[in-house]
Structures are given as structure tokens and as C-alpha cells.
TORBAKE-316589 format. One record per residue (C-alpha): residue number from 1; residue in three letters; x, y, z. Coordinates in steps of 0.02 Angstrom, whole numbers, plus 50000, padded with zeros to 5 digits. Example, Ala and Ser with C-alpha at 12.3 -4.5 7.8 and 13.67 -1.06 7.14 Angstrom:
<pts>
num:1	residu:ALA	xx:50615	yy:49775	zz:50390
num:2	residu:SER	xx:50684	yy:49947	zz:50357
</pts>
This chain:
<pts>
num:1	residu:MET	xx:54893	yy:53551	zz:56372
num:2	residu:ARG	xx:54923	yy:53727	zz:56380
num:3	residu:TYR	xx:54992	yy:53815	zz:56231
num:4	residu:SER	xx:55123	yy:53959	zz:56228
num:5	residu:ALA	xx:55061	yy:54133	zz:56220
num:6	residu:GLY	xx:55110	yy:54145	zz:56054
num:7	residu:HIS	xx:55039	yy:53995	zz:55990
num:8	residu:LYS	xx:54864	yy:54073	zz:55947
num:9	residu:SER	xx:54951	yy:54213	zz:55849
num:10	residu:GLU	xx:55063	yy:54082	zz:55757
num:11	residu:THR	xx:54919	yy:53967	zz:55715
num:12	residu:ARG	xx:54819	yy:54123	zz:55649
num:13	residu:GLU	xx:54960	yy:54176	zz:55544
num:14	residu:ARG	xx:54984	yy:53999	zz:55458
num:15	residu:LEU	xx:54786	yy:53990	zz:55430
num:16	residu:LEU	xx:54796	yy:54158	zz:55349
num:17	residu:GLN	xx:54946	yy:54126	zz:55241
num:18	residu:SER	xx:54887	yy:53952	zz:55188
num:19	residu:SER	xx:54709	yy:54011	zz:55148
num:20	residu:ALA	xx:54787	yy:54151	zz:55048
num:21	residu:LEU	xx:54880	yy:54035	zz:54944
num:22	residu:SER	xx:54736	yy:53920	zz:54916
num:23	residu:ALA	xx:54621	yy:54054	zz:54877
num:24	residu:LYS	xx:54734	yy:54123	zz:54741
num:25	residu:LYS	xx:54767	yy:53964	zz:54682
num:26	residu:SER	xx:54594	yy:53878	zz:54681
num:27	residu:GLY	xx:54478	yy:54017	zz:54731
num:28	residu:PHE	xx:54415	yy:54058	zz:54905
num:29	residu:SER	xx:54236	yy:53990	zz:54889
num:30	residu:THR	xx:54297	yy:53812	zz:54823
num:31	residu:VAL	xx:54357	yy:53765	zz:55008
num:32	residu:GLY	xx:54266	yy:53734	zz:55163
num:33	residu:VAL	xx:54323	yy:53782	zz:55342
num:34	residu:ASP	xx:54369	yy:53603	zz:55371
num:35	residu:GLY	xx:54488	yy:53596	zz:55215
num:36	residu:LEU	xx:54560	yy:53765	zz:55264
num:37	residu:MET	xx:54609	yy:53695	zz:55442
num:38	residu:LYS	xx:54667	yy:53517	zz:55376
num:39	residu:ALA	xx:54790	yy:53611	zz:55263
num:40	residu:ILE	xx:54871	yy:53683	zz:55430
num:41	residu:GLY	xx:54840	yy:53507	zz:55516
num:42	residu:LEU	xx:54704	yy:53551	zz:55625
num:43	residu:SER	xx:54526	yy:53525	zz:55655
num:44	residu:GLY	xx:54387	yy:53634	zz:55582
num:45	residu:ALA	xx:54320	yy:53671	zz:55762
num:46	residu:ALA	xx:54492	yy:53775	zz:55792
num:47	residu:PHE	xx:54452	yy:53889	zz:55666
num:48	residu:TYR	xx:54330	yy:53996	zz:55763
num:49	residu:SER	xx:54449	yy:54028	zz:55894
num:50	residu:HIS	xx:54541	yy:54123	zz:55755
num:51	residu:PHE	xx:54406	yy:54212	zz:55641
num:52	residu:SER	xx:54219	yy:54229	zz:55677
num:53	residu:SER	xx:54173	yy:54166	zz:55509
num:54	residu:LYS	xx:54238	yy:54116	zz:55341
num:55	residu:ASP	xx:54203	yy:54296	zz:55284
num:56	residu:ALA	xx:54296	yy:54357	zz:55421
num:57	residu:LEU	xx:54451	yy:54262	zz:55358
num:58	residu:PHE	xx:54415	yy:54318	zz:55180
num:59	residu:ALA	xx:54425	yy:54500	zz:55233
num:60	residu:ALA	xx:54584	yy:54464	zz:55315
num:61	residu:ILE	xx:54655	yy:54385	zz:55171
num:62	residu:VAL	xx:54609	yy:54529	zz:55051
num:63	residu:GLU	xx:54672	yy:54661	zz:55170
num:64	residu:ARG	xx:54853	yy:54558	zz:55177
num:65	residu:GLU	xx:54851	yy:54517	zz:54996
num:66	residu:LEU	xx:54812	yy:54696	zz:54931
num:67	residu:SER	xx:54934	yy:54780	zz:55049
num:68	residu:GLU	xx:55077	yy:54659	zz:54980
num:69	residu:SER	xx:55023	yy:54697	zz:54812
num:70	residu:LEU	xx:55038	yy:54884	zz:54850
num:71	residu:GLU	xx:55201	yy:54856	zz:54915
num:72	residu:ARG	xx:55266	yy:54748	zz:54768
num:73	residu:LEU	xx:55195	yy:54857	zz:54638
num:74	residu:GLY	xx:55257	yy:55017	zz:54695
num:75	residu:GLY	xx:55105	yy:55098	zz:54755
num:76	residu:GLN	xx:55186	yy:55187	zz:54894
num:77	residu:GLY	xx:55289	yy:55333	zz:54922
num:78	residu:GLY	xx:55475	yy:55303	zz:54853
num:79	residu:ALA	xx:55434	yy:55225	zz:54686
num:80	residu:ASP	xx:55487	yy:55297	zz:54522
num:81	residu:ARG	xx:55446	yy:55260	zz:54334
num:82	residu:GLN	xx:55592	yy:55140	zz:54320
num:83	residu:ARG	xx:55529	yy:55034	zz:54466
num:84	residu:LEU	xx:55342	yy:55035	zz:54399
num:85	residu:GLU	xx:55411	yy:54995	zz:54227
num:86	residu:ARG	xx:55506	yy:54862	zz:54294
num:87	residu:CYS	xx:55349	yy:54803	zz:54402
num:88	residu:LEU	xx:55245	yy:54800	zz:54243
num:89	residu:LYS	xx:55356	yy:54686	zz:54146
num:90	residu:GLN	xx:55353	yy:54559	zz:54291
num:91	residu:TYR	xx:55179	yy:54572	zz:54315
num:92	residu:LEU	xx:55148	yy:54547	zz:54137
num:93	residu:SER	xx:55255	yy:54378	zz:54134
num:94	residu:MET	xx:55218	yy:54196	zz:54100
num:95	residu:ALA	xx:55290	yy:54157	zz:54282
num:96	residu:HIS	xx:55144	yy:54278	zz:54350
num:97	residu:VAL	xx:55003	yy:54172	zz:54249
num:98	residu:GLU	xx:55089	yy:54008	zz:54295
num:99	residu:GLN	xx:55096	yy:54047	zz:54477
num:100	residu:PRO	xx:54940	yy:54139	zz:54535
num:101	residu:GLU	xx:54968	yy:54099	zz:54718
num:102	residu:ALA	xx:55130	yy:54196	zz:54709
num:103	residu:GLY	xx:55063	yy:54355	zz:54625
num:104	residu:CYS	xx:54939	yy:54497	zz:54641
num:105	residu:ALA	xx:54775	yy:54453	zz:54722
num:106	residu:LEU	xx:54671	yy:54547	zz:54594
num:107	residu:PRO	xx:54663	yy:54435	zz:54454
num:108	residu:THR	xx:54631	yy:54293	zz:54551
num:109	residu:LEU	xx:54518	yy:54348	zz:54690
num:110	residu:GLY	xx:54429	yy:54516	zz:54598
num:111	residu:ALA	xx:54265	yy:54410	zz:54546
num:112	residu:GLU	xx:54265	yy:54343	zz:54734
num:113	residu:ILE	xx:54280	yy:54526	zz:54794
num:114	residu:ALA	xx:54158	yy:54588	zz:54686
num:115	residu:ARG	xx:54025	yy:54474	zz:54759
num:116	residu:ALA	xx:54097	yy:54499	zz:54943
num:117	residu:ASP	xx:53996	yy:54610	zz:55080
num:118	residu:VAL	xx:54012	yy:54801	zz:55062
num:119	residu:GLN	xx:54137	yy:54795	zz:55203
num:120	residu:VAL	xx:54269	yy:54681	zz:55097
num:121	residu:ARG	xx:54226	yy:54776	zz:54927
num:122	residu:GLU	xx:54257	yy:54940	zz:55035
num:123	residu:GLN	xx:54410	yy:54882	zz:55093
num:124	residu:ALA	xx:54490	yy:54823	zz:54916
num:125	residu:GLU	xx:54430	yy:54984	zz:54853
num:126	residu:ASP	xx:54540	yy:55070	zz:54988
num:127	residu:TRP	xx:54703	yy:54977	zz:54926
num:128	residu:ILE	xx:54666	yy:54994	zz:54748
num:129	residu:CYS	xx:54645	yy:55168	zz:54765
num:130	residu:ARG	xx:54809	yy:55186	zz:54845
num:131	residu:LEU	xx:54896	yy:55090	zz:54715
num:132	residu:GLN	xx:54809	yy:55194	zz:54584
num:133	residu:GLN	xx:54868	yy:55358	zz:54683
num:134	residu:GLY	xx:55042	yy:55294	zz:54690
num:135	residu:TRP	xx:55045	yy:55260	zz:54502
num:136	residu:ALA	xx:54968	yy:55426	zz:54466
num:137	residu:GLU	xx:55095	yy:55527	zz:54549
num:138	residu:ILE	xx:55231	yy:55425	zz:54441
num:139	residu:LEU	xx:55141	yy:55438	zz:54302
num:140	residu:GLU	xx:55075	yy:55626	zz:54328
num:141	residu:SER	xx:54894	yy:55563	zz:54262
num:142	residu:GLU	xx:54747	yy:55495	zz:54355
num:143	residu:SER	xx:54670	yy:55419	zz:54200
num:144	residu:LEU	xx:54826	yy:55339	zz:54150
num:145	residu:ALA	xx:54862	yy:55252	zz:54310
num:146	residu:TRP	xx:54674	yy:55186	zz:54312
num:147	residu:SER	xx:54707	yy:55126	zz:54134
num:148	residu:VAL	xx:54857	yy:55037	zz:54156
num:149	residu:LEU	xx:54800	yy:54962	zz:54323
num:150	residu:SER	xx:54644	yy:54896	zz:54237
num:151	residu:GLN	xx:54738	yy:54831	zz:54082
num:152	residu:CYS	xx:54869	yy:54737	zz:54179
num:153	residu:VAL	xx:54731	yy:54650	zz:54289
num:154	residu:GLY	xx:54625	yy:54617	zz:54138
num:155	residu:ALA	xx:54776	yy:54549	zz:54028
num:156	residu:LEU	xx:54821	yy:54420	zz:54156
num:157	residu:VAL	xx:54664	yy:54367	zz:54185
num:158	residu:VAL	xx:54634	yy:54334	zz:53990
num:159	residu:ALA	xx:54806	yy:54256	zz:53973
num:160	residu:ARG	xx:54750	yy:54133	zz:54130
num:161	residu:MET	xx:54596	yy:54090	zz:54051
num:162	residu:LEU	xx:54676	yy:54023	zz:53888
num:163	residu:ALA	xx:54757	yy:53856	zz:53868
num:164	residu:THR	xx:54900	yy:53874	zz:53741
num:165	residu:PRO	xx:55061	yy:53956	zz:53809
num:166	residu:ASP	xx:55095	yy:54031	zz:53650
num:167	residu:VAL	xx:54926	yy:54121	zz:53643
num:168	residu:GLN	xx:54962	yy:54181	zz:53824
num:169	residu:ARG	xx:55130	yy:54250	zz:53789
num:170	residu:THR	xx:55050	yy:54344	zz:53641
num:171	residu:VAL	xx:54908	yy:54425	zz:53764
num:172	residu:LEU	xx:55053	yy:54469	zz:53885
num:173	residu:ARG	xx:55177	yy:54550	zz:53755
num:174	residu:SER	xx:55038	yy:54647	zz:53667
num:175	residu:SER	xx:54980	yy:54706	zz:53821
num:176	residu:HIS	xx:55153	yy:54762	zz:53880
num:177	residu:GLU	xx:55184	yy:54849	zz:53719
num:178	residu:GLU	xx:55023	yy:54949	zz:53716
num:179	residu:ILE	xx:55055	yy:54996	zz:53894
num:180	residu:THR	xx:55232	yy:55050	zz:53849
num:181	residu:ARG	xx:55166	yy:55147	zz:53706
num:182	residu:GLN	xx:55047	yy:55244	zz:53819
num:183	residu:LEU	xx:55177	yy:55284	zz:53946
num:184	residu:ALA	xx:55280	yy:55346	zz:53806
num:185	residu:LEU	xx:55156	yy:55471	zz:53750
num:186	residu:PRO	xx:55179	yy:55651	zz:53795
num:187	residu:ARG	xx:55044	yy:55689	zz:53937
num:188	residu:ALA	xx:54916	yy:55837	zz:53897
num:189	residu:GLU	xx:54907	yy:55961	zz:54033
</pts>
């Protein structure tokens, strides 16, 4: 049976999308190739017609997820301080804690990216630096942008580690208050 010309690209897209959701929810290393393919209704053998290895799929997931995070978090031209502050409030929310598959890849995949090969880490570095640079332009401070970025990711990781929603909310609220306080301070030239 012959497939349409777009079938391969559609299947690759479904695999990439399904694998990204699975990775952000449960971790990338927890599921094998067969499990990833089964999630989209195909056999494991079909995987290699789309990606040369599971590592190649992970690299594609990192590229896709971090580019989407950059777009959502206002790290590209056209963002302003008010949009950044709205993004920070959404980022440090219980919805983001409870739905890792729908949010930023850094808190969910950061440890796996850190253990990945150098090409994946360089790719992640490129996207993270773009986000930081976008925020630095808005905040008029390189160091403040790094600090806020790190605090946001760290707060989300800590909140997700905790079992009690009230304690999670306290972590998120405290982090948001401290970041808001930092943003309000006058910048020294």
C-alpha cells in the first residue's frame, strides 16, 4: 500500500508531538521507542524511517519545545514589560505545576538536557540565551534576566517536587513576590 506524499511528514509530526507531551509529563528516558510509536498507533520498527535514533528524536523535541517556550515567554522582538510580567504570573501558577505537558520544557526536561550530548546542550543553550537576551532588553539588565529566568525555572521544579498544594502555592507566590520586588528596583547603570 502506497502512502500519500505528506504521510511521512504527518507521521513524523504526530510522533514528535506525542513524544514531546510524554517527555514533559513523564520524562523522555522512561519510554522506549516501542512505547513512543505505540502511542501514535504504529510499530517500533517504523520509528527509524523518521529519526535515526532516540537521541535524534530528543534533539528535535528540545528544538521544538524551547522554540515554543521562547515564543510564549516573550523572548523575541515585540515583547514588552507588561507582557513579560503577565507571562511570569502564568509561569508561576498552579496550572503550570499541575500540567507539565502543556508548559515550558525547561523544568521538565532540564535534567535530561544536562545529561544529553553536547549538540543537544548547545541547541538548548542557543534557545535559552535567546530568551535571556529578549528579557534583558525588556528589563535593561543582563544579570536580572538571568536571575529571573533561573528563579522561575527553579521555583517550578521545587513546587512540582512538593506533595501539598498549599505548600506549592506558597513557593509560587513567594517566588512571584520576590521577582516582582526585583523588577521594581531601580537599575544601577
